[in-house]
Phi, psi and omega in degrees: 000133179274126181267129180298136180297343181297329188261356182247355183284145180276181184298318180295321180292322177301315180297317180296317182295316180300319179298317180294319179300314180296315181297309183289321180296320178298315180296315182292319179295318179297319178295321180299314181291329175294319180293320181295329181260014176065031177277154178294148182290328183251129179293341180291351176288343176053055175239083186282171172288165188286166172289173184312136184261156172279158180303131176081358182276135178262155178273131182286125176280343181293335179272359180089004181270150190276146172263121185279122184289140178294131177087002179293135180302141190281330185291312178296326177290319175301319179298322178295317178298319179293321176303314180297317180297321178301314179295317181294314182290323177298320178293323179298321178296316180295332180275002180239074182302324180235318181211169180296146179218182184300316183294318180293322180290334174296320177294320178298317180297321178292325175297320177298327175295320177297317180295318180299318179294319179296315181291320185287321186249297190287330179249025177293153179306324181295315180293313182296320181295338181270357182280154170299158187304315184293326178282330178296324178298318178296316181294320179297317178296316180298319181298316180295314182293316183293329176294317179294320178297317179299313180301319179295318180291324179294331180253026185297132180236324188230162176296324179300319177295320178298317180296318179296318180290327176295315178298318180296321179293319178300314180298318180295316180299316180297320180294311182298313181298312183291316182293320178296315182293327178296323177294323178290320180296322180295330182269354182290136177305147185303320182295317179292323179296319179298319179296319180297319180294318180298318178296322179294319178298315180300321180293318179297317180296324181290338181270350181287000000 
């Protein structure tokens, strides 16, 4: 009889597997929502969501910018915007060998567009208020942090400030992605969770 690896793994292996599941699940979920909303697969394409919109104004798909679907959960979409900002700000740092320049500030401006879309749509009071309590805590934290990041980017003066804000954005994205996926994992039926763990084990064994 073949024994499922789910039932023979020790405590350390459980922790390692859970970490991989959260990391990979967050990445895959974020990619799924980008695809569903017609966002580019690579953040290096630098096609952010739009700046704040006027009431009733639609986002043009002809420019490659995404149209946000009505009723889409706010946390995975917020995570997608943060993913884009991480790529944009990281590129801005690389484009500033000594000090800020036109090219690096163009990336910063596009990141501000991603932040504006997240604040205006995905982290709006209506969206956040409709979330379950555990997800609302994540959204509230993201809203506060992303506001501070926006203020910092709007008043950006030095490369050192850009590097600090980039690190802060990376930390926020990892927190939002991991915490959101953990809430989803906790609600997943046991049978589906067992299958996911087994697939993760097979992937880890294949990489050894």
